[in-house]
C-alpha positions as CSV (number, residue, x, y, z in Angstrom):
1,M,47.4,77.7,40.6
2,I,47.6,78.0,36.8
3,L,48.7,81.7,36.9
4,A,51.3,80.9,39.5
5,K,52.7,78.2,37.2
6,H,52.8,80.6,34.2
7,L,54.7,83.2,36.3
8,K,57.1,80.5,37.5
9,K,57.8,79.5,33.8
10,V,58.4,83.1,32.8
11,L,60.7,83.6,35.8
12,I,62.7,80.4,35.2
13,L,63.1,81.4,31.6
14,S,64.3,84.9,32.5
15,L,66.9,83.5,34.8
16,S,68.2,81.1,32.2
17,L,68.6,83.9,29.7
18,A,70.2,86.2,32.3
19,A,72.7,83.5,33.2
20,L,73.5,83.0,29.5
21,S,74.0,86.8,29.0
22,A,76.2,87.1,32.1
23,C,78.4,84.1,31.2
24,S,78.7,84.3,27.4
25,Q,81.0,87.3,27.4
26,Q,83.3,85.7,30.0
27,M,83.6,82.1,28.9
28,P,84.9,81.1,25.5
29,M,83.6,77.6,25.8
30,T,81.0,75.3,24.2
31,Y,78.7,74.9,27.3
32,L,77.7,76.8,30.3
33,P,78.0,74.5,33.3
34,P,75.4,74.3,36.1
35,A,77.7,76.1,38.5
36,Q,77.2,79.3,36.5
37,L,73.5,79.0,36.7
38,Q,73.3,78.0,40.4
39,P,73.2,81.6,41.8
40,M,70.3,82.4,39.5
41,Q,68.5,79.3,40.6
42,Q,69.0,80.1,44.2
43,M,67.6,83.6,43.7
44,Q,64.6,82.0,41.8
45,A,63.9,79.9,44.8
46,R,64.0,82.9,47.2
47,Q,61.7,84.9,44.9
48,M,59.0,82.4,44.0
49,G,56.6,84.3,46.2
50,A,57.4,87.3,44.4
51,N,56.3,90.7,43.3
52,P,55.7,92.0,39.7
53,M,58.8,94.3,39.9
54,L,60.9,91.1,39.3
55,F,59.6,90.9,35.8
56,Q,60.6,94.5,35.1
57,R,64.0,93.9,36.5
58,F,64.7,91.1,34.0
59,N,62.7,92.7,31.2
60,V,60.5,89.7,30.8
61,P,57.0,90.1,29.3
62,Q,54.2,89.9,31.8
63,Q,52.4,87.1,30.0
64,P,52.1,83.4,30.5
65,A,54.6,81.0,28.9
66,G,51.9,79.4,26.8
67,L,51.7,78.1,23.3
68,G,52.5,81.5,21.8
69,F,55.3,82.4,24.1
70,A,58.1,81.1,21.9
71,S,58.1,81.3,18.1
72,A,58.3,77.8,16.6
73,Q,60.6,79.2,13.9
74,A,64.4,79.7,14.1
75,P,65.6,83.3,14.2
76,D,66.4,84.8,10.9
77,G,69.9,83.9,9.8
78,Y,70.3,81.1,12.4
79,Y,71.4,78.6,9.8
80,Q,73.2,81.1,7.5
81,G,76.5,79.3,8.0
82,A,75.1,76.0,6.7
83,E,73.3,77.3,3.6
84,G,74.4,75.7,0.3
85,M,76.4,73.0,2.0
86,Q,76.0,69.2,2.1
87,G,77.7,66.0,3.3
88,Q,80.3,66.2,6.1
89,G,80.8,69.9,5.4
90,L,77.2,70.6,6.3
91,L,77.4,68.3,9.4
92,Q,80.5,70.3,10.6
93,S,78.7,73.6,10.0
94,L,75.7,72.5,11.9
95,N,77.9,71.4,14.8
96,Q,79.4,74.9,14.9
97,I,75.9,76.4,15.0
98,V,74.1,74.3,17.6
99,A,76.8,72.8,19.8
100,R,77.2,75.8,22.0
101,H,74.4,75.9,24.5
102,V,73.4,76.3,28.1
103,D,74.0,73.2,30.2
104,L,71.1,73.2,32.5
105,G,72.4,70.4,34.7
106,Y,70.6,67.1,35.0
107,D,68.3,67.9,37.9
108,H,67.2,71.4,36.7
109,G,67.0,70.1,33.1
110,R,64.5,67.4,34.1
111,D,62.4,69.9,36.0
112,V,62.3,72.1,32.9
113,M,61.4,69.1,30.8
114,F,58.5,67.9,32.9
115,G,57.4,71.3,34.1
116,V,57.6,73.4,30.9
117,V,58.9,71.7,27.8
118,D,56.6,68.7,27.8
119,D,53.7,70.4,29.5
120,L,52.7,71.6,26.0
121,Q,49.2,72.7,27.0
122,D,50.3,74.4,30.2
123,N,47.9,72.2,32.2
124,N,50.3,70.0,34.2
125,V,49.7,67.1,31.9
126,V,52.7,65.2,30.5
127,V,52.6,62.4,27.9
128,C,54.8,59.4,27.8
129,A,56.7,59.4,24.5
130,Y,56.6,55.6,24.1
131,T,53.1,54.7,25.3
132,D,51.0,57.9,24.8
133,R,50.0,57.5,28.5
134,H,48.8,60.9,29.9
135,E,49.7,61.8,33.5
136,Q,48.2,64.8,35.3
137,N,49.5,67.0,38.1
138,I,53.1,66.9,36.8
139,D,55.2,70.0,37.6
140,N,58.7,68.6,38.1
141,R,60.8,65.4,38.2
142,G,59.5,64.4,41.6
143,D,55.9,64.6,40.5
144,A,56.8,62.6,37.4
145,Y,58.4,59.8,39.3
146,S,55.5,59.5,41.7
147,H,53.3,59.0,38.6
148,G,55.4,56.3,37.1
149,L,57.4,58.5,34.6
150,N,61.1,59.0,34.3
151,T,63.5,60.4,31.7
152,E,64.5,58.6,28.6
153,H,67.9,59.2,27.1
154,T,67.2,58.6,23.4
155,W,71.0,58.2,23.0
156,P,71.7,55.9,25.9
157,K,73.8,57.0,28.9
158,S,75.9,53.9,28.5
159,K,76.7,54.9,24.9
160,G,78.0,58.4,25.6
161,A,75.2,60.4,27.3
162,G,76.0,59.5,30.8
163,G,77.7,62.7,31.9
164,G,78.4,66.3,31.1
165,P,76.2,68.4,28.9
166,A,75.0,65.3,26.9
167,K,73.3,63.9,29.9
168,A,71.1,66.9,30.4
169,D,70.6,67.9,26.8
170,L,66.8,68.2,26.4
171,H,66.9,67.7,22.6
172,H,67.2,64.0,23.2
173,L,65.5,63.6,26.6
174,F,61.8,62.6,26.7
175,P,59.3,61.7,29.5
176,T,58.6,58.0,29.4
177,D,56.8,55.2,31.3
178,I,59.3,53.8,33.8
179,D,58.7,50.1,32.9
180,T,58.9,50.7,29.1
181,N,62.0,52.8,29.5
182,S,63.5,50.0,31.5
183,K,62.6,47.5,28.7
184,R,64.3,49.7,26.1
185,S,67.4,49.8,28.3
186,S,70.3,50.7,25.9
187,F,69.2,48.6,23.0
188,P,69.4,50.2,19.5
189,F,66.3,51.3,17.7
190,G,65.0,49.2,14.9
191,E,62.0,47.5,13.4
192,V,60.8,44.5,15.4
193,V,59.6,41.4,13.6
194,Q,59.6,39.1,16.6
195,V,57.9,40.8,19.6
196,E,59.0,40.1,23.2
197,Y,57.4,43.1,24.9
198,Q,55.0,45.8,23.8
199,N,53.2,48.7,25.4
200,G,51.2,51.5,23.9
201,G,52.5,50.8,20.4
202,S,56.2,50.5,21.3
203,K,57.9,47.1,21.1
204,L,61.0,45.3,22.1
205,G,62.2,42.2,20.2
206,R,64.3,40.9,17.4
207,N,64.7,42.6,14.0
208,A,65.1,40.7,10.7
209,Q,68.8,40.3,11.4
210,G,68.1,38.7,14.8
211,Q,69.4,41.7,16.8
212,T,67.5,42.9,19.9
213,V,66.0,46.3,19.1
214,F,63.4,48.7,20.4
215,E,60.7,50.1,18.1
216,P,58.9,53.2,19.4
217,R,55.3,53.9,18.5
218,D,54.7,55.3,15.0
219,D,54.0,58.9,16.2
220,H,57.4,59.0,17.9
221,K,59.6,57.4,15.3
222,G,60.5,60.6,13.5
223,D,61.1,62.4,16.8
224,V,63.6,59.6,17.7
225,A,65.4,59.9,14.4
226,R,65.8,63.7,14.6
227,A,66.9,63.5,18.2
228,L,69.6,61.0,17.3
229,F,70.7,62.9,14.3
230,Y,71.0,66.0,16.6
231,F,73.0,64.1,19.2
232,Y,75.4,62.7,16.6
233,T,75.9,66.2,15.2
234,V,76.7,67.7,18.6
235,Y,78.5,64.8,20.4
236,G,79.2,62.1,17.8
237,R,83.0,62.3,18.2
238,Q,82.8,61.9,21.9
239,A,80.2,59.1,22.1
240,S,80.0,55.4,21.2
241,T,78.4,54.9,17.8
242,A,77.8,51.2,18.3
243,N,74.1,51.6,18.3
244,F,74.0,54.4,15.7
245,R,75.8,52.2,13.1
246,I,72.9,49.7,13.5
247,E,70.1,52.4,13.6
248,E,71.1,54.9,11.0
249,P,69.4,53.2,7.9
250,V,66.0,52.9,9.7
251,L,66.3,56.4,11.2
252,H,66.4,57.9,7.7
253,Q,63.2,55.9,6.9
254,W,61.5,57.1,10.1
255,H,62.5,60.7,9.5
256,A,60.6,60.5,6.1
257,Q,57.6,58.4,7.4
258,D,56.9,60.5,10.5
259,P,57.6,64.1,9.4
260,V,57.9,67.1,11.8
261,D,54.6,68.2,13.3
262,Q,53.5,71.2,15.3
263,T,54.1,69.6,18.7
264,E,57.7,68.8,17.8
265,Q,58.2,72.4,16.5
266,L,56.8,73.8,19.7
267,R,59.0,71.5,21.8
268,N,62.1,72.6,19.9
269,A,61.2,76.2,20.4
270,R,60.7,75.8,24.2
271,I,64.1,74.0,24.5
272,F,65.6,76.9,22.6
273,Q,64.3,79.3,25.2
274,Y,66.3,77.5,27.9
275,Q,69.3,75.9,26.2
276,K,69.7,78.6,23.5
277,N,70.2,76.1,20.8
278,R,67.9,74.3,18.3
279,N,67.6,70.9,16.6
280,P,68.3,71.7,13.0
281,Y,66.6,68.6,11.7
282,I,63.3,69.9,13.1
283,D,63.7,73.4,11.7
284,R,65.1,72.2,8.4
285,P,64.2,68.5,7.7
286,E,65.9,68.7,4.4
287,F,69.3,68.8,6.2
288,V,69.0,65.1,6.8
289,R,68.9,64.4,3.1
290,L,71.7,66.9,2.4
291,V,74.0,65.4,5.0
292,G,73.3,61.9,3.7
293,R,75.2,59.3,5.6
294,F,76.0,60.7,9.0
295,H,78.5,58.0,10.1
């Protein structure tokens, strides 16, 4: 079972990379839509029983997609175009570096998230980002839903992440407890002083200004901040910034209070294997300070 899952991960990765290679020379566009990947996914489904020659065909290493499969570090020169810059100039340069990526599509993207990206120990265990609840035997979005988990859009769908590449961009999607995700709804993030709901360290309630806000557990605060900084960098001109205007001051605090850890680096690296782009604020946390005020 475990070996089969490892082989499945390597194969899915090889198909994503093959699709990117096939499309990138033909399509001068920012995203690669799901239609371009569909033939590869269909072939994946036909071949899941498959023989070792498939790995040779796609030049994929015959090793499991475990913790060492993807380097946690960005490739040399990845951020060369942003070096020495700051402010809005840096923000624009980072957009040019990370905006182009593979759009996995929402269904396939969620399967990748639950089955690979957030199965960090390769043991079919996925952890809720908001409550730290661990669920076993998770390999895809169907398994996750049957165990009470769904997909959190850190930047809410109603605020600009409800369609297109933004909806499926794994850099701001996380597995979460269905009830807690529902409580968060599309409220902005902030620090709760009057609690109305809490679960696993995350809280919904009023902030000091009387606004309804959602406060994630401490271990996820920095992740939220960097996910939102990423989203604004890539999609900010297309999305509503109503929440972001409220959130930005506290996001800078959370970025400093909850620094990047090894798990977040690994997650970033795994997403890079599929989407072919990275979150710059995980790789280079100092970029947040150098950009300064985002909006």
